[in-house]
N, C-alpha and C positions, 0 to 999 in steps of 0.2 A: 495562597489558595491551596487548600488541601483537597485532593481528588481521591477519596477512598474508593477502593475497588468495589464494583457492583457485581456480585456473583449471580449468574443466571443458570437456567437449566441447560443441559447439553444442547449444543447448537446443531441440530439435525439439518444438514444442508441437502436439499432436494434439487432435482434438475428442472423443476418448474416452480414458478412463484406461488406463494400461498394466496388464495382468493382474498381480494380486498387490499392487497399490499402492492399493487402495481404502482411504480413511481409516477408522480404527476409529470406532465409535459414540462420540459425545461425551457428556459429562455437563454440568457447569456450568463457569463460567469457571475457567481454570487459571492456575497460575503457570508462567512460561516455563521450558521445558526439563525439567520434572520427570520426564517419561516419555521423553525423547529421548536421554539419555546423551551430549548434545553438550557442548562446552566452554562454560563460563560464565565471563565475565570476573570477577575477584575484586573485592570492594568496596574501592575505594581512594578517593583524593581526587576531587573533582568535576572534570570536563573544563573546560579554560580556553576562554573565548570564541574562536570562530573569526574570522579576519580577513575583511574585506570581500572578496567574490568577484570575480575577474577572469577566470574560466574561460569559454571559449567552448563547451566540450563536456566529456564525461566519458569516461575510459578506464579499463580494468582496472588496478589497482595495489594498493599496500599502504595500509592504514588503521591508524594507531596512535592509540589513545585511552587515557586513564586516567580511569575513571569508575566510580561506584558502580552496582551492579546488573547487569542483563542488557541486552545490546545485540547486534544482528546486522544484516547488510546483504547485499544481492544486487544485482548490476548485470547487465543484458543489453545487449550491443552489438547493436542492431537491424540493423546492416548485415551482420553475420556470424552472428548467433544465439548467439554465445559468452556463456556465463554465468560470472561470477566473483563472489566474495563471501567473507564471513567463514567460518571453519571450522564455525560453528554455523548456517549459513544455512538448514538444515532444521528448526531448533527453532521450536516454536509460541509465538506470543503471540496477542493478540486485535486485531481490526481497529478497534474503536470506529468513528468516523465514516468511516474510509477506505472501508468497504464501501458507502457511499452511491453511489459511482460505479457499482458493479454494480447496485444497486437501480434507479437511473435507467436504466441500459443494458438491463436485463432487461425492464423495463416497456415501453420504447420499441421494442425489437426485436420483442417479442411482439405489440404493437399492429400493427406493420407486417406481420408474418407473417399476421395475421388480415385484413389489408386494411382495417384501421380507422385513422382519423386520431387525432390527439391534440388535445383541446380546448385553446384558449388558456389557460384557467384552470389546467388540469393542467400545461401546459408551463411556465407561470409558477411554479407550485408546485415543479416539478422543478428549475427554475433556482434558486429560493430554497434548496432542499435542498442543491444543489451549492455555490453561491456563499457562502451564509450558514450552511450546515450545520444546517438546521432539523430538529430531532429529531421533532417531531410529524408533519411531512410524511413523513419517513422511515418512521415507524410505519405511516402510511396506505398508502404504496406497497409496503412490505414485506409487509403483509397481502394487498394485491391480487396480489402476485407469488406468494403461497403460503408465505411464511416459509422454513422449512428446505428446502422443495421448490425454492425459488429458489436457495438456496445450493448445493444439489446440482447444479442446472443449471450454476451457475458453475464448479463443479469439473469437470464433463464438458466444457463448452464451451471452457474455457480450459486444459484439461490440467493441472490442479493435482494435487499429490500429497500434501501435508501438511494442506491445509485441511479443515475440517469444521464443520458447524453444531453448535450446542449443543441439548440436549434441549428447552429452553424455547422455541426458535425465535427468541430474541432476536438481532437483527441486530448489535447492539453487541458481543456476546461471541463472534461468529464467530471461530473459530481459524484462524490463517494463519501461514505461515512467511515469512521475508524472500524466499526463492526464489519462493514462490507469489505474493507481493506484486508482484514484478517481472514474473512471468508474467501476472498480472492486468492490469498496466499495458500490456503488449504487446497483450493480448487486446482491451482497450478501443481502443488506437490503431490496430490493424490491421482493425477492423471486425467481428470475431467477436462481441463483447459486445453492441453496440447495433445492429448490422446496417448495411447500406450507406446507408439513408435517414437515420439519426440520428447516425452516428459523428462527423461534422464538427461538428454542433451540440453534442454532449456534450463534445468536446475543447475547443471554444471556451468553454463554461461553466466547465470546469476551469481554463482560463487566466484566468478572471475571479474566481477565489476571492478573498475579501476578509475583512477583519476578523480575528477571532481565529484563523481557520483558515488564514491565509496566513503560513506560517512554514516553517522547516526547509530542505529541499533548495533551494527556489527562491531563498533568500537567499544562496546561494553564487555567484549569477550577477549580472553588471551588468544594468541595466534593459533594455537592448536585447535581451539574450538571454533574460531572465526572461519577457518577453512571449510567448515561444514555448514556455514550459514549462507543461504541463498538470499540475495537482496535485490531490490530495485527501488530506488528513491526518485522523487520528483522535487524540483526546486525552481522557483521563478520569482522574479521581482516584477509584480504586476502594476498596472496603471493606477490601482487603488492606493498606492503608497505603502503596500505591504509585501513582505516576503510570504509566499505560500510554499510550505514544505510538506511533503508526504513521504513517509517512510514505510517500507514493507520488508519483512524478513520472515524466513520460514526454515525450520529444520524438521527432522523426523518426529520431534517431540512437541513442538509448539509453532504457532504462527502469531506474529505481532504486527500491528499497524499503528502508527502515530501520525496525527495530522496537526498542523499548527499554522496560524497566520498572525503576524505581528508587524509593528512599524519597521519600515525599511531601513531606518538609520541604525537598527541593532545589528544588521549584517546577517549574511547567510549562516555564519558559524553559530549564531544564537539558536537557530532552528535545528541545526545538526546536533547541537548539544542537548536540546530538549528530547529529541529522539533517543540519544544515548542515555540520558539521565533516566528516562522511563525504564529502559532495559536494565540499567544498573540497579534501580530500586526493586525490580521484579526478579533480579538474579539470585540464584542460590548455588552453593557449591555441592549440593547433594542431588 
């Protein structure tokens, strides 16, 4: 399957949704693209491992993969605002742990807006949620943020157009498109998500992601570049018999999101490699 880049007008992100673009009410976790009418890559052989990255940055370009299941990507050039991506960049999948960057941002921003500080114990917990992807901590802060109410704040604050909460209020099954994933990354990086007091702290935590959650886009870069890449990934083996992988990464120059769903027997590493391969193919040394 060849997914040529789709070049769009600069992606002007406002703090309010465009009229007529309010996401429909969500139900439970979905299969990607079922209600989108977007192109779906056909099931073919597994993608081959990507080479070690040598890129210094990312630029809009063509991505060619042969892989089973669904995948999509979207890239925002932060210097120009230009959005590019796969033909199905508006198709929905789920965030899994990728949404934890918003959970942290929403809590921190709202505390600052109230004029309240953040206790050291809570800050350490938020750090653990980002760096180690702790689910129990995410549950606690998602509840404190108001669950689906918080997701709707994300949609308004970051100017998202396909994202929507699920009826259960579960953070893990929040629906998002690759385009909205890239917009969310920009929203975190430019300070709208966490606010001026906490943005630098949150981006630093995202650069320190470790263990099982450090994979995908960041692996396309050599170590000296990777230290500047802020990431938050989601990964889960769901009851539908598929891995659901969501990758988000952002630097001063670009924001990239990659989504994929595929048969569970291919393993988690398959999805991690899809995220990496997209970044490798968009990479440039200039």
